[in-house]
DSSP file (Angstrom, degrees, kcal/mol; ACC not computed):
  #  RESIDUE AA STRUCTURE BP1 BP2  ACC     N-H-->O    O-->H-N    N-H-->O    O-->H-N    TCO  KAPPA ALPHA  PHI   PSI    X-CA   Y-CA   Z-CA
    1    1 A X     >        0   0    0      0, 0.0     4,-1.3     0, 0.0     3,-0.2   0.000 360.0 360.0 360.0 -48.2  -49.5   80.6  -11.5
    2    2 A X  H  >  +     0   0    0      1,-0.2     4,-1.6     2,-0.2     5,-0.1   0.859 360.0  58.2 -72.8 -30.6  -53.1   81.7  -10.8
    3    3 A X  H  > S+     0   0    0      2,-0.2     4,-2.3     1,-0.2    -1,-0.2   0.833 100.2  56.8 -66.3 -28.3  -52.0   84.3   -8.3
    4    4 A X  H  > S+     0   0    0      1,-0.2     4,-2.3     2,-0.2    -1,-0.2   0.863 108.0  49.1 -70.2 -35.7  -49.9   86.0  -11.0
    5    5 A X  H  X S+     0   0    0     -4,-1.3     4,-1.9     2,-0.2    -1,-0.2   0.869 109.4  50.1 -67.7 -34.2  -53.1   86.3  -13.1
    6    6 A X  H  X S+     0   0    0     -4,-1.6     4,-2.4     2,-0.2    -2,-0.2   0.905 112.3  47.9 -70.0 -45.1  -55.0   87.7  -10.2
    7    7 A X  H  X S+     0   0    0     -4,-2.3     4,-1.9     2,-0.2    -2,-0.2   0.907 111.9  50.3 -64.4 -41.7  -52.1   90.3   -9.6
    8    8 A X  H  X S+     0   0    0     -4,-2.3     4,-0.9     2,-0.2    -2,-0.2   0.905 111.7  47.0 -63.0 -41.1  -52.1   91.2  -13.3
    9    9 A X  H >< S+     0   0    0     -4,-1.9     3,-0.5     1,-0.2     4,-0.2   0.922 113.4  47.8 -67.3 -43.6  -55.8   91.7  -13.4
   10   10 A X  H >< S+     0   0    0     -4,-2.4     3,-1.2     1,-0.2    -1,-0.2   0.844 110.5  53.5 -68.0 -32.6  -55.7   93.9  -10.2
   11   11 A X  H 3< S+     0   0    0     -4,-1.9    -1,-0.2     1,-0.2    -2,-0.2   0.689  99.8  62.2 -76.6 -19.7  -52.8   95.9  -11.7
   12   12 A X  T << S+     0   0    0     -4,-0.9    -1,-0.2    -3,-0.5    -2,-0.2   0.515  77.9 115.4 -81.8  -6.7  -54.8   96.6  -14.8
   13   13 A X  S <  S-     0   0    0     -3,-1.2    61,-0.1    -4,-0.2    -3,-0.0  -0.407  74.3-106.7 -70.2 140.1  -57.6   98.6  -12.8
   14   14 A X     >  -     0   0    0      1,-0.1     4,-1.8    -2,-0.1     5,-0.2  -0.110  29.1-107.5 -62.9 165.7  -57.8  102.2  -13.6
   15   15 A X  H  > S+     0   0    0      1,-0.2     4,-2.0     2,-0.2     5,-0.2   0.900 114.8  53.5 -64.8 -39.6  -56.5  104.8  -11.2
   16   16 A X  H >> S+     0   0    0      1,-0.2     4,-2.3     2,-0.2     3,-0.5   0.965 110.4  48.1 -64.1 -47.9  -59.7  106.2  -10.0
   17   17 A X  H 3> S+     0   0    0      1,-0.3     4,-1.7     2,-0.2    -1,-0.2   0.853 109.5  53.0 -53.7 -38.9  -61.0  102.7   -9.1
   18   18 A X  H 3X S+     0   0    0     -4,-1.8     4,-2.1     2,-0.2    -1,-0.3   0.849 109.6  50.8 -66.6 -31.8  -57.7  101.9   -7.3
   19   19 A X  H <X S+     0   0    0     -4,-2.0     4,-3.4    -3,-0.5     5,-0.3   0.951 109.1  50.2 -71.8 -43.5  -58.2  105.2   -5.3
   20   20 A X  H  X S+     0   0    0     -4,-2.3     4,-2.3     1,-0.2    -1,-0.2   0.877 112.0  45.9 -59.1 -39.7  -61.6  104.3   -4.4
   21   21 A X  H  X S+     0   0    0     -4,-1.7     4,-2.1     2,-0.2    -1,-0.2   0.849 114.5  48.0 -63.8 -41.1  -60.6  100.9   -3.1
   22   22 A X  H  X S+     0   0    0     -4,-2.1     4,-2.4     2,-0.2    -2,-0.2   0.940 111.8  51.4 -70.9 -46.2  -57.6  102.4   -1.2
   23   23 A X  H  X S+     0   0    0     -4,-3.4     4,-3.1     1,-0.2     5,-0.2   0.925 110.6  47.9 -53.8 -48.1  -59.8  105.0    0.3
   24   24 A X  H  X S+     0   0    0     -4,-2.3     4,-2.7    -5,-0.3    -1,-0.2   0.918 110.6  52.1 -58.2 -45.4  -62.3  102.4    1.4
   25   25 A X  H  X S+     0   0    0     -4,-2.1     4,-1.8     2,-0.2    -1,-0.2   0.857 109.9  46.8 -67.5 -34.5  -59.7  100.4    2.9
   26   26 A X  H  X S+     0   0    0     -4,-2.4     4,-1.9     2,-0.2     5,-0.2   0.940 113.4  49.5 -67.0 -48.0  -58.2  103.2    4.9
   27   27 A X  H  X S+     0   0    0     -4,-3.1     4,-2.6     1,-0.2    -2,-0.2   0.920 112.5  50.0 -52.2 -47.5  -61.8  104.3    6.2
   28   28 A X  H  X S+     0   0    0     -4,-2.7     4,-2.1     1,-0.2    -1,-0.2   0.843 108.1  48.3 -66.8 -34.0  -62.4  100.7    7.1
   29   29 A X  H  X S+     0   0    0     -4,-1.8     4,-2.2     2,-0.2    -1,-0.2   0.836 111.4  53.4 -72.4 -29.4  -59.2  100.2    9.1
   30   30 A X  H  X S+     0   0    0     -4,-1.9     4,-2.7     2,-0.2     5,-0.3   0.943 111.0  45.8 -69.2 -47.3  -60.0  103.5   10.9
   31   31 A X  H  X S+     0   0    0     -4,-2.6     4,-2.1    -5,-0.2    -2,-0.2   0.933 112.7  51.0 -58.2 -43.4  -63.5  102.2   11.9
   32   32 A X  H  X S+     0   0    0     -4,-2.1     4,-3.1     1,-0.2    -1,-0.2   0.896 110.5  48.2 -58.2 -47.5  -62.1   98.9   12.9
   33   33 A X  H  X S+     0   0    0     -4,-2.2     4,-2.2     1,-0.2    -1,-0.2   0.911 112.0  47.7 -66.6 -37.1  -59.5  100.5   15.1
   34   34 A X  H  X S+     0   0    0     -4,-2.7     4,-2.4     2,-0.2    -2,-0.2   0.889 113.3  49.7 -74.7 -32.8  -62.0  102.8   16.8
   35   35 A X  H  X S+     0   0    0     -4,-2.1     4,-2.3    -5,-0.3    -2,-0.2   0.940 113.2  46.7 -66.2 -44.4  -64.4   99.8   17.3
   36   36 A X  H  X S+     0   0    0     -4,-3.1     4,-2.3     1,-0.2    -2,-0.2   0.844 110.5  51.7 -64.6 -31.7  -61.5   97.8   18.8
   37   37 A X  H  X S+     0   0    0     -4,-2.2     4,-2.6     2,-0.2     5,-0.2   0.928 109.3  49.7 -72.0 -40.3  -60.4  100.6   21.0
   38   38 A X  H  X S+     0   0    0     -4,-2.4     4,-2.1     2,-0.2    -2,-0.2   0.909 113.4  49.8 -61.0 -39.3  -64.2  101.0   22.4
   39   39 A X  H  X S+     0   0    0     -4,-2.3     4,-2.5     2,-0.2    -1,-0.2   0.924 110.7  46.6 -54.2 -50.2  -64.0   97.2   23.0
   40   40 A X  H  X S+     0   0    0     -4,-2.3     4,-1.5     2,-0.2    -2,-0.2   0.847 114.8  47.1 -73.1 -37.7  -60.8   97.3   24.8
   41   41 A X  H  X>S+     0   0    0     -4,-2.6     4,-2.5     2,-0.2     5,-1.0   0.874 112.3  51.0 -67.4 -39.1  -62.0  100.4   27.0
   42   42 A X  I  <>S+     0   0    0     -4,-2.1     5,-1.9    -5,-0.2    -2,-0.2   0.936 113.1  44.1 -65.7 -50.8  -65.2   98.7   27.7
   43   43 A X  I  <5S+     0   0    0     -4,-2.5    -1,-0.2     1,-0.2    -2,-0.2   0.835 119.2  41.6 -71.2 -30.9  -63.5   95.5   28.9
   44   44 A X  I  <5S+     0   0    0     -4,-1.5    -2,-0.2    -5,-0.2    -1,-0.2   0.898 132.6   6.2 -82.0 -39.8  -60.8   97.2   31.0
   45   45 A X  I  <5S+     0   0    0     -4,-2.5    -3,-0.2    -5,-0.2    -2,-0.1   0.870 128.1  16.1-112.5 -59.9  -62.9   99.9   32.6
   46   46 A X  I   < -     0   0    0     -5,-1.0    -4,-0.2     2,-0.1    -3,-0.1   0.868  62.5-160.7 -95.0 -38.6  -66.6  100.2   32.3
   47   47 A X      < +     0   0    0     -5,-1.9     2,-0.3    -6,-0.2    -4,-0.1   0.873  29.4 153.8  51.0  57.7  -68.1   97.0   31.0
   48   48 A X     >  -     0   0    0      1,-0.1     4,-1.9     0, 0.0    -1,-0.2  -0.742  50.7-129.7-106.0 158.1  -71.4   98.1   29.8
   49   49 A X  H  > S+     0   0    0     -2,-0.3     4,-2.8     1,-0.2     5,-0.2   0.851 105.9  60.9 -72.2 -30.6  -73.5   96.4   27.0
   50   50 A X  H  > S+     0   0    0      2,-0.2     4,-2.1     1,-0.2    -1,-0.2   0.922 106.7  44.3 -58.1 -46.0  -74.0   99.7   25.2
   51   51 A X  H  > S+     0   0    0      2,-0.2     4,-3.0     1,-0.2     5,-0.2   0.907 112.9  50.2 -68.7 -46.0  -70.4  100.2   24.7
   52   52 A X  H  X S+     0   0    0     -4,-1.9     4,-3.1     2,-0.2     5,-0.3   0.963 111.2  50.7 -59.1 -47.7  -69.8   96.5   23.6
   53   53 A X  H  X S+     0   0    0     -4,-2.8     4,-2.0     1,-0.2    -2,-0.2   0.910 110.3  49.7 -49.0 -46.9  -72.8   96.9   21.1
   54   54 A X  H  X S+     0   0    0     -4,-2.1     4,-2.2     2,-0.2    -1,-0.2   0.938 112.1  47.1 -68.6 -45.4  -71.3  100.1   19.7
   55   55 A X  H  X S+     0   0    0     -4,-3.0     4,-1.7     1,-0.2    -2,-0.2   0.907 113.2  45.9 -68.5 -36.3  -67.8   98.5   19.2
   56   56 A X  H  X S+     0   0    0     -4,-3.1     4,-2.3    -5,-0.2    -1,-0.2   0.849 111.3  55.0 -68.4 -28.4  -69.0   95.4   17.6
   57   57 A X  H  X S+     0   0    0     -4,-2.0     4,-2.9    -5,-0.3    -2,-0.2   0.908 108.9  47.5 -65.8 -41.8  -71.3   97.5   15.4
   58   58 A X  H  X S+     0   0    0     -4,-2.2     4,-2.1     2,-0.2    -1,-0.2   0.864 109.9  51.6 -73.8 -34.7  -68.4   99.6   14.2
   59   59 A X  H  X S+     0   0    0     -4,-1.7     4,-2.0    -5,-0.2    -1,-0.2   0.943 112.5  45.3 -65.4 -46.2  -66.3   96.6   13.5
   60   60 A X  H  X S+     0   0    0     -4,-2.3     4,-2.0     1,-0.2    -2,-0.2   0.873 111.2  54.0 -64.1 -33.8  -69.0   95.0   11.4
   61   61 A X  H  X S+     0   0    0     -4,-2.9     4,-3.1    -5,-0.2    -1,-0.2   0.916 106.3  53.3 -65.4 -35.4  -69.7   98.3    9.6
   62   62 A X  H  X S+     0   0    0     -4,-2.1     4,-2.7     1,-0.2    -2,-0.2   0.909 108.3  49.0 -64.5 -42.1  -66.0   98.4    8.7
   63   63 A X  H  X S+     0   0    0     -4,-2.0     4,-2.0     2,-0.2    -1,-0.2   0.888 114.7  44.0 -56.7 -45.8  -66.1   95.0    7.2
   64   64 A X  H  X S+     0   0    0     -4,-2.0     4,-2.1     2,-0.2    -2,-0.2   0.908 112.3  52.4 -68.8 -41.7  -69.2   95.9    5.1
   65   65 A X  H  X S+     0   0    0     -4,-3.1     4,-2.9    -5,-0.2     5,-0.3   0.957 107.7  52.9 -65.8 -43.6  -67.9   99.2    4.1
   66   66 A X  H  X S+     0   0    0     -4,-2.7     4,-2.7     1,-0.2     5,-0.2   0.952 111.6  46.5 -50.4 -51.1  -64.6   97.6    2.9
   67   67 A X  H  X S+     0   0    0     -4,-2.0     4,-2.1     1,-0.2    -1,-0.2   0.797 110.6  51.2 -62.9 -30.3  -66.5   95.2    0.8
   68   68 A X  H  X S+     0   0    0     -4,-2.1     4,-2.9     2,-0.2    -1,-0.2   0.896 112.2  46.1 -70.6 -40.1  -68.8   97.8   -0.7
   69   69 A X  H  X S+     0   0    0     -4,-2.9     4,-2.8     2,-0.2     5,-0.2   0.916 113.8  48.5 -71.4 -35.3  -65.9  100.0   -1.7
   70   70 A X  H  X S+     0   0    0     -4,-2.7     4,-2.1    -5,-0.3    -2,-0.2   0.961 116.2  42.4 -64.6 -47.5  -64.0   97.2   -3.2
   71   71 A X  H  X S+     0   0    0     -4,-2.1     4,-2.6    -5,-0.2     5,-0.2   0.951 113.9  52.5 -60.2 -47.2  -66.9   95.9   -5.1
   72   72 A X  H  X S+     0   0    0     -4,-2.9     4,-2.3     1,-0.2    -2,-0.2   0.908 110.9  47.9 -54.1 -44.4  -67.9   99.4   -6.1
   73   73 A X  H  X S+     0   0    0     -4,-2.8     4,-1.9     1,-0.2    -1,-0.2   0.859 111.1  49.8 -66.9 -36.4  -64.4  100.1   -7.5
   74   74 A X  H  X S+     0   0    0     -4,-2.1     4,-2.1    -5,-0.2    -1,-0.2   0.866 112.4  48.4 -73.3 -36.1  -64.3   96.9   -9.4
   75   75 A X  H  X S+     0   0    0     -4,-2.6     4,-3.2     2,-0.2     5,-0.2   0.887 109.9  51.1 -62.1 -43.7  -67.7   97.7  -11.0
   76   76 A X  H  X S+     0   0    0     -4,-2.3     4,-2.2    -5,-0.2    -2,-0.2   0.896 110.9  48.5 -69.1 -37.2  -66.7  101.1  -11.9
   77   77 A X  H  X S+     0   0    0     -4,-1.9     4,-2.7     2,-0.2    -1,-0.2   0.942 114.6  46.2 -65.8 -44.1  -63.5   99.7  -13.6
   78   78 A X  H  X S+     0   0    0     -4,-2.1     4,-2.3     2,-0.2    -2,-0.2   0.906 114.5  45.9 -64.1 -43.1  -65.6   97.1  -15.5
   79   79 A X  H  X S+     0   0    0     -4,-3.2     4,-2.8     2,-0.2    -1,-0.2   0.899 113.7  50.4 -69.4 -38.4  -68.3   99.6  -16.6
   80   80 A X  H  X S+     0   0    0     -4,-2.2     4,-2.9    -5,-0.2    -2,-0.2   0.929 113.4  44.7 -65.5 -46.1  -65.5  102.0  -17.6
   81   81 A X  H  X S+     0   0    0     -4,-2.7     4,-1.8     2,-0.2    -1,-0.2   0.907 112.9  51.7 -60.8 -40.7  -63.7   99.3  -19.6
   82   82 A X  H  < S+     0   0    0     -4,-2.3     4,-0.5     2,-0.2    -2,-0.2   0.943 114.1  43.5 -65.3 -44.7  -67.1   98.1  -21.2
   83   83 A X  H >< S+     0   0    0     -4,-2.8     3,-0.7     1,-0.2    -2,-0.2   0.898 113.1  51.0 -67.7 -37.3  -67.9  101.8  -22.2
   84   84 A X  H 3< S+     0   0    0     -4,-2.9    -1,-0.2     1,-0.2    -2,-0.2   0.783 115.2  42.7 -75.6 -21.6  -64.4  102.5  -23.5
   85   85 A X  T 3< S+     0   0    0     -4,-1.8     2,-0.3    -5,-0.2    -1,-0.2   0.414  85.8 119.4 -96.4   2.7  -64.4   99.2  -25.7
   86   86 A X    <   -     0   0    0     -3,-0.7     2,-0.5    -4,-0.5    -3,-0.0  -0.502  57.5-143.8 -70.1 124.0  -67.8   99.7  -26.9
   87   87 A X              0   0    0     -2,-0.3    -2,-0.1     1,-0.1    -1,-0.0  -0.828 360.0 360.0 -93.4 123.7  -68.1  100.0  -30.7
   88   88 A X              0   0    0     -2,-0.5    -1,-0.1     0, 0.0    -2,-0.0   0.440 360.0 360.0 -86.2 360.0  -70.8  102.5  -32.0
């Protein structure tokens, strides 16, 4: 019941905001994959602290970037709806 309301609200987001969220998700997944690749390479072959730090930093940055794009897209949609429904 509540999930349907959430999906209805998410489907009512304008196209530009959806694209911002989707692009953010794609970039975040790519960064996370690069970070995981670096961590796997580090664990398998070299085992240096600098590569470990780089890999974990990329994964952390991917999570933060995804949340920023998602929140930014939702704020843009809210502001657009607010301006669109504003009576002069």
